[in-house]
C-alpha positions as CSV (number, residue, x, y, z in Angstrom):
1,X,199.8,-132.3,132.5
2,X,198.6,-130.1,136.1
3,X,195.2,-128.1,135.4
4,X,196.1,-124.2,135.5
5,X,193.8,-122.6,137.7
6,X,192.7,-119.3,137.0
7,X,188.9,-117.0,137.3
8,X,187.6,-114.1,135.3
9,X,189.3,-111.0,135.9
10,X,192.8,-112.6,136.1
11,X,194.9,-111.8,133.3
12,X,197.0,-114.4,131.0
13,X,200.4,-114.2,129.9
14,X,200.5,-115.9,126.4
15,X,203.5,-117.5,125.2
16,X,202.8,-115.8,121.7
17,X,201.7,-112.7,120.9
18,X,198.4,-111.3,119.2
19,X,198.7,-109.9,115.5
20,X,198.0,-106.5,117.6
21,X,201.3,-106.9,119.3
22,X,199.9,-107.8,123.2
23,X,200.7,-110.9,125.0
24,X,198.0,-110.7,127.3
25,X,194.4,-111.5,127.4
26,X,191.6,-110.9,130.5
27,X,189.7,-113.9,131.2
28,X,185.9,-112.7,131.1
29,X,184.4,-116.3,131.8
30,X,185.8,-119.5,132.6
31,X,184.4,-123.1,132.4
32,X,185.5,-126.4,129.7
33,X,185.6,-123.2,127.4
34,X,187.0,-120.3,128.0
35,X,186.1,-116.6,126.9
36,X,189.1,-114.2,127.1
37,X,190.1,-110.6,126.0
38,X,193.0,-109.4,124.2
39,X,194.3,-106.6,127.0
40,X,195.8,-104.6,123.7
41,X,193.0,-104.2,121.2
42,X,190.0,-105.6,123.0
43,X,189.0,-108.4,120.7
44,X,187.4,-111.6,122.4
45,X,187.8,-115.0,122.1
46,X,186.7,-118.4,123.1
47,X,189.0,-121.2,123.4
48,X,188.7,-124.9,124.8
49,X,190.3,-125.0,127.8
50,X,192.7,-127.6,126.9
51,X,194.1,-125.7,124.3
52,X,194.4,-122.8,126.1
53,X,196.2,-124.3,128.4
54,X,199.2,-125.2,126.4
55,X,199.2,-121.5,125.3
56,X,199.4,-119.8,128.7
57,X,203.1,-118.5,129.8
58,X,202.1,-117.2,133.2
59,X,199.0,-116.3,135.1
60,X,198.5,-112.7,136.6
61,X,195.9,-113.2,139.3
62,X,193.3,-110.6,139.6
63,X,194.1,-109.2,143.3
64,X,197.7,-108.1,142.0
65,X,195.9,-106.4,139.3
66,X,193.6,-104.3,141.2
67,X,196.5,-103.0,143.2
68,X,198.9,-101.7,140.1
69,X,195.6,-100.3,138.8
């Protein structure tokens, strides 16, 4: 399985929705464990990178987020 590249500030679109209804998470810290925060309710959680990569649908880079406001 190829590595999915993302860094702090990127937005991850997940395959499943969070209980609040949002499917987007902002990366706070990346490494072997990745800390993410829900865009909808601001709840943050830490997941192992391997587990997280299986749940990612797509990555929206930080530069795109800054241009769109």
